[in-house]
Structures are given as C-alpha cells and as structure tokens.
mmJSON file of the N, C-alpha and C atoms, coordinates in Angstrom:
{"data_MODEL":{"atom_site":{
"group_PDB":["ATOM","ATOM","ATOM","ATOM","ATOM","ATOM","ATOM","ATOM","ATOM","ATOM","ATOM","ATOM","ATOM","ATOM","ATOM","ATOM","ATOM","ATOM","ATOM","ATOM","ATOM","ATOM","ATOM","ATOM","ATOM","ATOM","ATOM","ATOM","ATOM","ATOM","ATOM","ATOM","ATOM","ATOM","ATOM","ATOM","ATOM","ATOM","ATOM","ATOM","ATOM","ATOM","ATOM","ATOM","ATOM","ATOM","ATOM","ATOM","ATOM","ATOM","ATOM","ATOM","ATOM","ATOM","ATOM","ATOM","ATOM","ATOM","ATOM","ATOM","ATOM","ATOM","ATOM","ATOM","ATOM","ATOM","ATOM","ATOM","ATOM","ATOM","ATOM","ATOM","ATOM","ATOM","ATOM","ATOM","ATOM","ATOM","ATOM","ATOM","ATOM","ATOM","ATOM","ATOM","ATOM","ATOM","ATOM","ATOM","ATOM","ATOM","ATOM","ATOM","ATOM","ATOM","ATOM","ATOM","ATOM","ATOM","ATOM","ATOM","ATOM","ATOM","ATOM","ATOM","ATOM","ATOM","ATOM","ATOM","ATOM","ATOM","ATOM","ATOM","ATOM","ATOM","ATOM","ATOM","ATOM","ATOM","ATOM","ATOM","ATOM","ATOM","ATOM","ATOM","ATOM","ATOM","ATOM","ATOM","ATOM","ATOM","ATOM","ATOM","ATOM","ATOM","ATOM","ATOM","ATOM","ATOM","ATOM","ATOM","ATOM","ATOM","ATOM","ATOM","ATOM","ATOM","ATOM","ATOM","ATOM","ATOM","ATOM","ATOM","ATOM","ATOM","ATOM","ATOM","ATOM","ATOM","ATOM","ATOM","ATOM","ATOM","ATOM","ATOM","ATOM","ATOM","ATOM","ATOM","ATOM","ATOM","ATOM","ATOM","ATOM","ATOM","ATOM","ATOM","ATOM","ATOM","ATOM","ATOM","ATOM","ATOM","ATOM","ATOM","ATOM","ATOM","ATOM","ATOM","ATOM","ATOM","ATOM","ATOM","ATOM","ATOM","ATOM","ATOM","ATOM","ATOM","ATOM","ATOM","ATOM","ATOM","ATOM","ATOM","ATOM","ATOM","ATOM"],
"id":[1,2,3,4,5,6,7,8,9,10,11,12,13,14,15,16,17,18,19,20,21,22,23,24,25,26,27,28,29,30,31,32,33,34,35,36,37,38,39,40,41,42,43,44,45,46,47,48,49,50,51,52,53,54,55,56,57,58,59,60,61,62,63,64,65,66,67,68,69,70,71,72,73,74,75,76,77,78,79,80,81,82,83,84,85,86,87,88,89,90,91,92,93,94,95,96,97,98,99,100,101,102,103,104,105,106,107,108,109,110,111,112,113,114,115,116,117,118,119,120,121,122,123,124,125,126,127,128,129,130,131,132,133,134,135,136,137,138,139,140,141,142,143,144,145,146,147,148,149,150,151,152,153,154,155,156,157,158,159,160,161,162,163,164,165,166,167,168,169,170,171,172,173,174,175,176,177,178,179,180,181,182,183,184,185,186,187,188,189,190,191,192,193,194,195,196,197,198,199,200,201,202,203,204,205,206,207],
"type_symbol":["N","C","C","N","C","C","N","C","C","N","C","C","N","C","C","N","C","C","N","C","C","N","C","C","N","C","C","N","C","C","N","C","C","N","C","C","N","C","C","N","C","C","N","C","C","N","C","C","N","C","C","N","C","C","N","C","C","N","C","C","N","C","C","N","C","C","N","C","C","N","C","C","N","C","C","N","C","C","N","C","C","N","C","C","N","C","C","N","C","C","N","C","C","N","C","C","N","C","C","N","C","C","N","C","C","N","C","C","N","C","C","N","C","C","N","C","C","N","C","C","N","C","C","N","C","C","N","C","C","N","C","C","N","C","C","N","C","C","N","C","C","N","C","C","N","C","C","N","C","C","N","C","C","N","C","C","N","C","C","N","C","C","N","C","C","N","C","C","N","C","C","N","C","C","N","C","C","N","C","C","N","C","C","N","C","C","N","C","C","N","C","C","N","C","C","N","C","C","N","C","C","N","C","C","N","C","C"],
"label_atom_id":["N","CA","C","N","CA","C","N","CA","C","N","CA","C","N","CA","C","N","CA","C","N","CA","C","N","CA","C","N","CA","C","N","CA","C","N","CA","C","N","CA","C","N","CA","C","N","CA","C","N","CA","C","N","CA","C","N","CA","C","N","CA","C","N","CA","C","N","CA","C","N","CA","C","N","CA","C","N","CA","C","N","CA","C","N","CA","C","N","CA","C","N","CA","C","N","CA","C","N","CA","C","N","CA","C","N","CA","C","N","CA","C","N","CA","C","N","CA","C","N","CA","C","N","CA","C","N","CA","C","N","CA","C","N","CA","C","N","CA","C","N","CA","C","N","CA","C","N","CA","C","N","CA","C","N","CA","C","N","CA","C","N","CA","C","N","CA","C","N","CA","C","N","CA","C","N","CA","C","N","CA","C","N","CA","C","N","CA","C","N","CA","C","N","CA","C","N","CA","C","N","CA","C","N","CA","C","N","CA","C","N","CA","C","N","CA","C","N","CA","C","N","CA","C","N","CA","C","N","CA","C","N","CA","C","N","CA","C","N","CA","C"],
"label_alt_id":[null,null,null,null,null,null,null,null,null,null,null,null,null,null,null,null,null,null,null,null,null,null,null,null,null,null,null,null,null,null,null,null,null,null,null,null,null,null,null,null,null,null,null,null,null,null,null,null,null,null,null,null,null,null,null,null,null,null,null,null,null,null,null,null,null,null,null,null,null,null,null,null,null,null,null,null,null,null,null,null,null,null,null,null,null,null,null,null,null,null,null,null,null,null,null,null,null,null,null,null,null,null,null,null,null,null,null,null,null,null,null,null,null,null,null,null,null,null,null,null,null,null,null,null,null,null,null,null,null,null,null,null,null,null,null,null,null,null,null,null,null,null,null,null,null,null,null,null,null,null,null,null,null,null,null,null,null,null,null,null,null,null,null,null,null,null,null,null,null,null,null,null,null,null,null,null,null,null,null,null,null,null,null,null,null,null,null,null,null,null,null,null,null,null,null,null,null,null,null,null,null,null,null,null,null,null,null],
"label_comp_id":["MET","MET","MET","ARG","ARG","ARG","PRO","PRO","PRO","MET","MET","MET","GLN","GLN","GLN","GLU","GLU","GLU","ILE","ILE","ILE","LYS","LYS","LYS","VAL","VAL","VAL","ALA","ALA","ALA","VAL","VAL","VAL","LYS","LYS","LYS","ILE","ILE","ILE","LEU","LEU","LEU","PRO","PRO","PRO","HIS","HIS","HIS","PHE","PHE","PHE","GLU","GLU","GLU","GLY","GLY","GLY","LEU","LEU","LEU","PRO","PRO","PRO","PHE","PHE","PHE","PRO","PRO","PRO","LYS","LYS","LYS","TYR","TYR","TYR","GLU","GLU","GLU","THR","THR","THR","GLU","GLU","GLU","GLY","GLY","GLY","ALA","ALA","ALA","ALA","ALA","ALA","GLY","GLY","GLY","MET","MET","MET","ASP","ASP","ASP","VAL","VAL","VAL","ARG","ARG","ARG","ALA","ALA","ALA","ALA","ALA","ALA","LEU","LEU","LEU","PRO","PRO","PRO","GLU","GLU","GLU","GLY","GLY","GLY","GLU","GLU","GLU","PRO","PRO","PRO","MET","MET","MET","GLU","GLU","GLU","LEU","LEU","LEU","LYS","LYS","LYS","PRO","PRO","PRO","GLY","GLY","GLY","GLN","GLN","GLN","ARG","ARG","ARG","ALA","ALA","ALA","LEU","LEU","LEU","VAL","VAL","VAL","PRO","PRO","PRO","THR","THR","THR","GLY","GLY","GLY","LEU","LEU","LEU","THR","THR","THR","PHE","PHE","PHE","ALA","ALA","ALA","ILE","ILE","ILE","PRO","PRO","PRO","HIS","HIS","HIS","GLY","GLY","GLY","TYR","TYR","TYR","GLU","GLU","GLU","MET","MET","MET"],
"label_asym_id":["A","A","A","A","A","A","A","A","A","A","A","A","A","A","A","A","A","A","A","A","A","A","A","A","A","A","A","A","A","A","A","A","A","A","A","A","A","A","A","A","A","A","A","A","A","A","A","A","A","A","A","A","A","A","A","A","A","A","A","A","A","A","A","A","A","A","A","A","A","A","A","A","A","A","A","A","A","A","A","A","A","A","A","A","A","A","A","A","A","A","A","A","A","A","A","A","A","A","A","A","A","A","A","A","A","A","A","A","A","A","A","A","A","A","A","A","A","A","A","A","A","A","A","A","A","A","A","A","A","A","A","A","A","A","A","A","A","A","A","A","A","A","A","A","A","A","A","A","A","A","A","A","A","A","A","A","A","A","A","A","A","A","A","A","A","A","A","A","A","A","A","A","A","A","A","A","A","A","A","A","A","A","A","A","A","A","A","A","A","A","A","A","A","A","A","A","A","A","A","A","A","A","A","A","A","A","A"],
"label_entity_id":["1","1","1","1","1","1","1","1","1","1","1","1","1","1","1","1","1","1","1","1","1","1","1","1","1","1","1","1","1","1","1","1","1","1","1","1","1","1","1","1","1","1","1","1","1","1","1","1","1","1","1","1","1","1","1","1","1","1","1","1","1","1","1","1","1","1","1","1","1","1","1","1","1","1","1","1","1","1","1","1","1","1","1","1","1","1","1","1","1","1","1","1","1","1","1","1","1","1","1","1","1","1","1","1","1","1","1","1","1","1","1","1","1","1","1","1","1","1","1","1","1","1","1","1","1","1","1","1","1","1","1","1","1","1","1","1","1","1","1","1","1","1","1","1","1","1","1","1","1","1","1","1","1","1","1","1","1","1","1","1","1","1","1","1","1","1","1","1","1","1","1","1","1","1","1","1","1","1","1","1","1","1","1","1","1","1","1","1","1","1","1","1","1","1","1","1","1","1","1","1","1","1","1","1","1","1","1"],
"label_seq_id":[1,1,1,2,2,2,3,3,3,4,4,4,5,5,5,6,6,6,7,7,7,8,8,8,9,9,9,10,10,10,11,11,11,12,12,12,13,13,13,14,14,14,15,15,15,16,16,16,17,17,17,18,18,18,19,19,19,20,20,20,21,21,21,22,22,22,23,23,23,24,24,24,25,25,25,26,26,26,27,27,27,28,28,28,29,29,29,30,30,30,31,31,31,32,32,32,33,33,33,34,34,34,35,35,35,36,36,36,37,37,37,38,38,38,39,39,39,40,40,40,41,41,41,42,42,42,43,43,43,44,44,44,45,45,45,46,46,46,47,47,47,48,48,48,49,49,49,50,50,50,51,51,51,52,52,52,53,53,53,54,54,54,55,55,55,56,56,56,57,57,57,58,58,58,59,59,59,60,60,60,61,61,61,62,62,62,63,63,63,64,64,64,65,65,65,66,66,66,67,67,67,68,68,68,69,69,69],
"pdbx_PDB_ins_code":[null,null,null,null,null,null,null,null,null,null,null,null,null,null,null,null,null,null,null,null,null,null,null,null,null,null,null,null,null,null,null,null,null,null,null,null,null,null,null,null,null,null,null,null,null,null,null,null,null,null,null,null,null,null,null,null,null,null,null,null,null,null,null,null,null,null,null,null,null,null,null,null,null,null,null,null,null,null,null,null,null,null,null,null,null,null,null,null,null,null,null,null,null,null,null,null,null,null,null,null,null,null,null,null,null,null,null,null,null,null,null,null,null,null,null,null,null,null,null,null,null,null,null,null,null,null,null,null,null,null,null,null,null,null,null,null,null,null,null,null,null,null,null,null,null,null,null,null,null,null,null,null,null,null,null,null,null,null,null,null,null,null,null,null,null,null,null,null,null,null,null,null,null,null,null,null,null,null,null,null,null,null,null,null,null,null,null,null,null,null,null,null,null,null,null,null,null,null,null,null,null,null,null,null,null,null,null],
"Cartn_x":[-211.113,-211.488,-212.748,-213.751,-214.98,-214.835,-215.517,-215.401,-216.015,-215.504,-216.029,-217.431,-218.316,-219.673,-220.171,-221.14,-221.695,-222.572,-222.329,-223.096,-223.769,-225.054,-225.777,-225.847,-225.461,-225.471,-226.267,-227.321,-228.111,-227.329,-227.23,-226.498,-227.445,-227.443,-228.234,-227.252,-227.434,-226.564,-227.184,-226.413,-226.865,-226.439,-227.111,-226.809,-225.331,-224.632,-223.241,-222.247,-222.729,-221.854,-221.603,-222.394,-222.331,-220.903,-220.517,-219.204,-218.094,-218.368,-217.34,-217.411,-216.259,-216.288,-216.787,-217.393,-217.826,-216.599,-216.751,-215.627,-215.127,-213.798,-213.207,-211.854,-211.397,-210.063,-209.05,-208.149,-207.162,-205.826,-205.558,-204.288,-204.529,-203.725,-203.849,-203.58,-204.43,-204.261,-204.809,-205.464,-206.009,-207.073,-207.131,-208.118,-209.483,-209.525,-210.801,-210.754,-211.911,-212.033,-211.725,-211.242,-211.011,-212.289,-212.646,-213.836,-213.375,-213.918,-213.543,-214.359,-213.781,-214.493,-215.335,-216.573,-217.479,-217.47,-216.417,-216.238,-216.562,-217.033,-217.288,-216.004,-216.132,-215.004,-214.237,-212.939,-212.099,-212.091,-212.683,-212.692,-212.048,-210.705,-210.026,-210.133,-209.945,-209.945,-208.572,-207.929,-206.609,-206.694,-206.185,-206.148,-204.703,-204.451,-203.124,-202.969,-201.736,-201.528,-202.327,-203.09,-203.883,-205.217,-205.453,-206.704,-207.846,-209.028,-210.223,-211.219,-212.02,-213.041,-214.128,-215.33,-216.399,-216.233,-216.122,-215.881,-217.063,-217.729,-218.873,-218.413,-219.177,-218.857,-219.902,-221.069,-222.156,-222.888,-222.572,-223.205,-223.675,-224.783,-225.191,-225.322,-225.036,-225.024,-225.866,-226.58,-227.272,-226.373,-225.552,-224.534,-225.13,-225.042,-225.596,-224.93,-225.692,-225.176,-223.937,-222.931,-221.712,-220.649,-220.932,-219.973,-219.689,-218.632,-218.288,-217.782,-217.769,-217.32,-216.516],
"Cartn_y":[-76.427,-76.206,-77.022,-76.367,-77.107,-77.891,-79.031,-79.854,-79.149,-79.451,-78.865,-79.378,-78.48,-78.868,-77.999,-78.505,-77.731,-76.614,-75.403,-74.241,-73.666,-73.435,-72.847,-71.337,-70.604,-69.144,-68.664,-67.891,-67.33,-66.179,-66.183,-65.152,-64.497,-63.173,-62.427,-61.722,-61.916,-61.293,-59.965,-58.898,-57.56,-57.247,-56.274,-55.977,-55.672,-54.98,-54.594,-55.742,-56.946,-58.12,-58.75,-58.401,-59.024,-59.096,-60.288,-60.49,-60.818,-60.781,-61.083,-62.553,-63.141,-64.533,-64.613,-65.753,-65.96,-66.083,-65.743,-65.893,-67.331,-67.483,-68.82,-68.736,-69.894,-69.977,-69.893,-68.931,-68.737,-69.405,-69.678,-70.315,-71.451,-72.49,-73.628,-73.168,-73.588,-73.232,-71.859,-71.193,-69.866,-69.939,-68.919,-68.87,-68.455,-67.787,-67.324,-67.223,-67.008,-66.879,-65.45,-65.309,-63.989,-63.519,-62.258,-61.632,-60.439,-60.285,-59.181,-57.937,-56.783,-55.52,-55.287,-54.883,-54.593,-53.084,-52.62,-51.187,-50.88,-49.654,-49.27,-49.334,-49.715,-49.801,-48.476,-48.549,-47.358,-46.516,-47.011,-46.282,-47.136,-47.242,-48.074,-47.48,-48.319,-47.888,-48.223,-47.261,-47.473,-47.236,-48.195,-48.057,-47.937,-46.991,-46.817,-47.784,-48.102,-49.022,-48.582,-49.516,-49.236,-48.551,-48.139,-47.454,-48.464,-48.031,-48.874,-48.232,-49.082,-48.572,-49.625,-49.156,-50.06,-50.287,-51.54,-51.876,-52.692,-52.232,-52.991,-54.301,-55.369,-56.668,-57.127,-56.496,-56.932,-58.148,-58.534,-59.684,-59.279,-59.864,-59.733,-61.141,-61.289,-62.597,-62.586,-63.673,-63.884,-64.813,-64.237,-64.991,-65.53,-66.842,-67.419,-66.862,-66.829,-66.376,-67.201,-66.53,-67.217,-67.323,-66.791,-66.808,-65.395,-65.226,-63.905,-64.052,-62.939,-62.967,-61.709],
"Cartn_z":[-125.809,-127.185,-127.476,-128.059,-128.353,-129.657,-129.748,-130.962,-132.165,-133.354,-134.587,-134.826,-135.186,-135.517,-136.663,-137.374,-138.493,-137.936,-138.386,-137.965,-139.206,-139.13,-140.253,-140.056,-141.087,-141.061,-142.27,-142.014,-143.114,-143.74,-145.082,-145.809,-146.808,-146.826,-147.818,-148.742,-150.038,-151.035,-151.455,-151.353,-151.72,-153.156,-153.796,-155.208,-155.487,-154.588,-154.866,-154.67,-154.342,-154.243,-155.613,-156.58,-157.906,-158.455,-158.888,-159.492,-158.507,-157.205,-156.217,-155.812,-155.451,-154.984,-153.55,-153.199,-151.829,-150.921,-149.641,-148.709,-148.715,-148.608,-148.535,-147.846,-147.368,-146.764,-147.9,-147.828,-148.889,-148.592,-147.319,-146.967,-145.974,-146.062,-145.16,-143.731,-142.814,-141.407,-141.048,-141.976,-141.705,-140.61,-139.775,-138.694,-139.203,-140.336,-140.871,-142.387,-142.959,-144.413,-144.851,-146.068,-146.642,-147.311,-147.054,-147.63,-148.464,-149.646,-150.532,-150.212,-150.42,-150.277,-151.525,-151.324,-152.443,-152.673,-153.321,-153.578,-155.034,-155.297,-156.688,-157.519,-158.774,-159.706,-159.716,-159.562,-159.636,-158.373,-157.273,-156.008,-154.916,-154.942,-153.947,-152.546,-151.557,-150.156,-149.596,-148.995,-148.408,-146.913,-146.138,-144.686,-144.237,-143.371,-142.802,-141.629,-141.23,-140.109,-138.879,-138.313,-137.12,-137.387,-138.618,-138.962,-139.052,-138.653,-138.734,-139.681,-140.326,-141.244,-141.414,-141.714,-142.117,-143.61,-144.0,-145.399,-145.917,-146.97,-147.491,-148.132,-147.869,-148.445,-149.454,-149.423,-150.301,-149.758,-148.533,-147.885,-146.489,-146.043,-144.646,-144.089,-142.815,-142.176,-140.906,-140.635,-139.367,-138.559,-137.712,-136.983,-135.686,-135.456,-134.227,-132.971,-131.89,-130.596,-130.223,-129.727,-129.304,-130.37,-131.57,-132.68,-133.124,-133.865,-134.4,-135.81,-136.521,-137.905,-138.166],
"occupancy":[1.0,1.0,1.0,1.0,1.0,1.0,1.0,1.0,1.0,1.0,1.0,1.0,1.0,1.0,1.0,1.0,1.0,1.0,1.0,1.0,1.0,1.0,1.0,1.0,1.0,1.0,1.0,1.0,1.0,1.0,1.0,1.0,1.0,1.0,1.0,1.0,1.0,1.0,1.0,1.0,1.0,1.0,1.0,1.0,1.0,1.0,1.0,1.0,1.0,1.0,1.0,1.0,1.0,1.0,1.0,1.0,1.0,1.0,1.0,1.0,1.0,1.0,1.0,1.0,1.0,1.0,1.0,1.0,1.0,1.0,1.0,1.0,1.0,1.0,1.0,1.0,1.0,1.0,1.0,1.0,1.0,1.0,1.0,1.0,1.0,1.0,1.0,1.0,1.0,1.0,1.0,1.0,1.0,1.0,1.0,1.0,1.0,1.0,1.0,1.0,1.0,1.0,1.0,1.0,1.0,1.0,1.0,1.0,1.0,1.0,1.0,1.0,1.0,1.0,1.0,1.0,1.0,1.0,1.0,1.0,1.0,1.0,1.0,1.0,1.0,1.0,1.0,1.0,1.0,1.0,1.0,1.0,1.0,1.0,1.0,1.0,1.0,1.0,1.0,1.0,1.0,1.0,1.0,1.0,1.0,1.0,1.0,1.0,1.0,1.0,1.0,1.0,1.0,1.0,1.0,1.0,1.0,1.0,1.0,1.0,1.0,1.0,1.0,1.0,1.0,1.0,1.0,1.0,1.0,1.0,1.0,1.0,1.0,1.0,1.0,1.0,1.0,1.0,1.0,1.0,1.0,1.0,1.0,1.0,1.0,1.0,1.0,1.0,1.0,1.0,1.0,1.0,1.0,1.0,1.0,1.0,1.0,1.0,1.0,1.0,1.0,1.0,1.0,1.0,1.0,1.0,1.0],
"B_iso_or_equiv":[0.0,0.0,0.0,0.0,0.0,0.0,0.0,0.0,0.0,0.0,0.0,0.0,0.0,0.0,0.0,0.0,0.0,0.0,0.0,0.0,0.0,0.0,0.0,0.0,0.0,0.0,0.0,0.0,0.0,0.0,0.0,0.0,0.0,0.0,0.0,0.0,0.0,0.0,0.0,0.0,0.0,0.0,0.0,0.0,0.0,0.0,0.0,0.0,0.0,0.0,0.0,0.0,0.0,0.0,0.0,0.0,0.0,0.0,0.0,0.0,0.0,0.0,0.0,0.0,0.0,0.0,0.0,0.0,0.0,0.0,0.0,0.0,0.0,0.0,0.0,0.0,0.0,0.0,0.0,0.0,0.0,0.0,0.0,0.0,0.0,0.0,0.0,0.0,0.0,0.0,0.0,0.0,0.0,0.0,0.0,0.0,0.0,0.0,0.0,0.0,0.0,0.0,0.0,0.0,0.0,0.0,0.0,0.0,0.0,0.0,0.0,0.0,0.0,0.0,0.0,0.0,0.0,0.0,0.0,0.0,0.0,0.0,0.0,0.0,0.0,0.0,0.0,0.0,0.0,0.0,0.0,0.0,0.0,0.0,0.0,0.0,0.0,0.0,0.0,0.0,0.0,0.0,0.0,0.0,0.0,0.0,0.0,0.0,0.0,0.0,0.0,0.0,0.0,0.0,0.0,0.0,0.0,0.0,0.0,0.0,0.0,0.0,0.0,0.0,0.0,0.0,0.0,0.0,0.0,0.0,0.0,0.0,0.0,0.0,0.0,0.0,0.0,0.0,0.0,0.0,0.0,0.0,0.0,0.0,0.0,0.0,0.0,0.0,0.0,0.0,0.0,0.0,0.0,0.0,0.0,0.0,0.0,0.0,0.0,0.0,0.0,0.0,0.0,0.0,0.0,0.0,0.0],
"pdbx_formal_charge":[null,null,null,null,null,null,null,null,null,null,null,null,null,null,null,null,null,null,null,null,null,null,null,null,null,null,null,null,null,null,null,null,null,null,null,null,null,null,null,null,null,null,null,null,null,null,null,null,null,null,null,null,null,null,null,null,null,null,null,null,null,null,null,null,null,null,null,null,null,null,null,null,null,null,null,null,null,null,null,null,null,null,null,null,null,null,null,null,null,null,null,null,null,null,null,null,null,null,null,null,null,null,null,null,null,null,null,null,null,null,null,null,null,null,null,null,null,null,null,null,null,null,null,null,null,null,null,null,null,null,null,null,null,null,null,null,null,null,null,null,null,null,null,null,null,null,null,null,null,null,null,null,null,null,null,null,null,null,null,null,null,null,null,null,null,null,null,null,null,null,null,null,null,null,null,null,null,null,null,null,null,null,null,null,null,null,null,null,null,null,null,null,null,null,null,null,null,null,null,null,null,null,null,null,null,null,null],
"auth_seq_id":[1,1,1,2,2,2,3,3,3,4,4,4,5,5,5,6,6,6,7,7,7,8,8,8,9,9,9,10,10,10,11,11,11,12,12,12,13,13,13,14,14,14,15,15,15,16,16,16,17,17,17,18,18,18,19,19,19,20,20,20,21,21,21,22,22,22,23,23,23,24,24,24,25,25,25,26,26,26,27,27,27,28,28,28,29,29,29,30,30,30,31,31,31,32,32,32,33,33,33,34,34,34,35,35,35,36,36,36,37,37,37,38,38,38,39,39,39,40,40,40,41,41,41,42,42,42,43,43,43,44,44,44,45,45,45,46,46,46,47,47,47,48,48,48,49,49,49,50,50,50,51,51,51,52,52,52,53,53,53,54,54,54,55,55,55,56,56,56,57,57,57,58,58,58,59,59,59,60,60,60,61,61,61,62,62,62,63,63,63,64,64,64,65,65,65,66,66,66,67,67,67,68,68,68,69,69,69],
"auth_comp_id":["MET","MET","MET","ARG","ARG","ARG","PRO","PRO","PRO","MET","MET","MET","GLN","GLN","GLN","GLU","GLU","GLU","ILE","ILE","ILE","LYS","LYS","LYS","VAL","VAL","VAL","ALA","ALA","ALA","VAL","VAL","VAL","LYS","LYS","LYS","ILE","ILE","ILE","LEU","LEU","LEU","PRO","PRO","PRO","HIS","HIS","HIS","PHE","PHE","PHE","GLU","GLU","GLU","GLY","GLY","GLY","LEU","LEU","LEU","PRO","PRO","PRO","PHE","PHE","PHE","PRO","PRO","PRO","LYS","LYS","LYS","TYR","TYR","TYR","GLU","GLU","GLU","THR","THR","THR","GLU","GLU","GLU","GLY","GLY","GLY","ALA","ALA","ALA","ALA","ALA","ALA","GLY","GLY","GLY","MET","MET","MET","ASP","ASP","ASP","VAL","VAL","VAL","ARG","ARG","ARG","ALA","ALA","ALA","ALA","ALA","ALA","LEU","LEU","LEU","PRO","PRO","PRO","GLU","GLU","GLU","GLY","GLY","GLY","GLU","GLU","GLU","PRO","PRO","PRO","MET","MET","MET","GLU","GLU","GLU","LEU","LEU","LEU","LYS","LYS","LYS","PRO","PRO","PRO","GLY","GLY","GLY","GLN","GLN","GLN","ARG","ARG","ARG","ALA","ALA","ALA","LEU","LEU","LEU","VAL","VAL","VAL","PRO","PRO","PRO","THR","THR","THR","GLY","GLY","GLY","LEU","LEU","LEU","THR","THR","THR","PHE","PHE","PHE","ALA","ALA","ALA","ILE","ILE","ILE","PRO","PRO","PRO","HIS","HIS","HIS","GLY","GLY","GLY","TYR","TYR","TYR","GLU","GLU","GLU","MET","MET","MET"],
"auth_asym_id":["A","A","A","A","A","A","A","A","A","A","A","A","A","A","A","A","A","A","A","A","A","A","A","A","A","A","A","A","A","A","A","A","A","A","A","A","A","A","A","A","A","A","A","A","A","A","A","A","A","A","A","A","A","A","A","A","A","A","A","A","A","A","A","A","A","A","A","A","A","A","A","A","A","A","A","A","A","A","A","A","A","A","A","A","A","A","A","A","A","A","A","A","A","A","A","A","A","A","A","A","A","A","A","A","A","A","A","A","A","A","A","A","A","A","A","A","A","A","A","A","A","A","A","A","A","A","A","A","A","A","A","A","A","A","A","A","A","A","A","A","A","A","A","A","A","A","A","A","A","A","A","A","A","A","A","A","A","A","A","A","A","A","A","A","A","A","A","A","A","A","A","A","A","A","A","A","A","A","A","A","A","A","A","A","A","A","A","A","A","A","A","A","A","A","A","A","A","A","A","A","A","A","A","A","A","A","A"],
"auth_atom_id":["N","CA","C","N","CA","C","N","CA","C","N","CA","C","N","CA","C","N","CA","C","N","CA","C","N","CA","C","N","CA","C","N","CA","C","N","CA","C","N","CA","C","N","CA","C","N","CA","C","N","CA","C","N","CA","C","N","CA","C","N","CA","C","N","CA","C","N","CA","C","N","CA","C","N","CA","C","N","CA","C","N","CA","C","N","CA","C","N","CA","C","N","CA","C","N","CA","C","N","CA","C","N","CA","C","N","CA","C","N","CA","C","N","CA","C","N","CA","C","N","CA","C","N","CA","C","N","CA","C","N","CA","C","N","CA","C","N","CA","C","N","CA","C","N","CA","C","N","CA","C","N","CA","C","N","CA","C","N","CA","C","N","CA","C","N","CA","C","N","CA","C","N","CA","C","N","CA","C","N","CA","C","N","CA","C","N","CA","C","N","CA","C","N","CA","C","N","CA","C","N","CA","C","N","CA","C","N","CA","C","N","CA","C","N","CA","C","N","CA","C","N","CA","C","N","CA","C","N","CA","C","N","CA","C","N","CA","C","N","CA","C"],
"pdbx_PDB_model_num":[1,1,1,1,1,1,1,1,1,1,1,1,1,1,1,1,1,1,1,1,1,1,1,1,1,1,1,1,1,1,1,1,1,1,1,1,1,1,1,1,1,1,1,1,1,1,1,1,1,1,1,1,1,1,1,1,1,1,1,1,1,1,1,1,1,1,1,1,1,1,1,1,1,1,1,1,1,1,1,1,1,1,1,1,1,1,1,1,1,1,1,1,1,1,1,1,1,1,1,1,1,1,1,1,1,1,1,1,1,1,1,1,1,1,1,1,1,1,1,1,1,1,1,1,1,1,1,1,1,1,1,1,1,1,1,1,1,1,1,1,1,1,1,1,1,1,1,1,1,1,1,1,1,1,1,1,1,1,1,1,1,1,1,1,1,1,1,1,1,1,1,1,1,1,1,1,1,1,1,1,1,1,1,1,1,1,1,1,1,1,1,1,1,1,1,1,1,1,1,1,1,1,1,1,1,1,1]
}}}
C-alpha cells in the first residue's frame, strides 16, 4: 500500500453543475467520494441492476497518471 500523499487534481465546473454540492465522503471509511448526477430538473435517470450509463456530473477532472476516478 502506498503512503497517503496530497494529489492535485484540476477541476473545471460546467454550467449544468450549478446548485450541486462538490463531491465529498458521505460515510466513514468510504473508498471514494459521492458525486451527484447533473440531470435536468424533472428528468430522473433510473438504472437497472448491472446496467451501465454515462451520467453527467457537471464537472471535468484532469486526473494524474496512475489514478482513477
């Protein structure tokens, strides 16, 4: 396991992100942060078990080599 270090990630906020909270850890011990879907008001997205989809977040990230999001 590699030691924890500060990683800088460039984030660009897109217009449809307006009003959404930034990603954050919602539960203690979580492996990753929760990110909200940036969907138009009144247009929910439903995924069935095992289904995959591209979900807009209203954010773009420049992720350093060797990391994933």
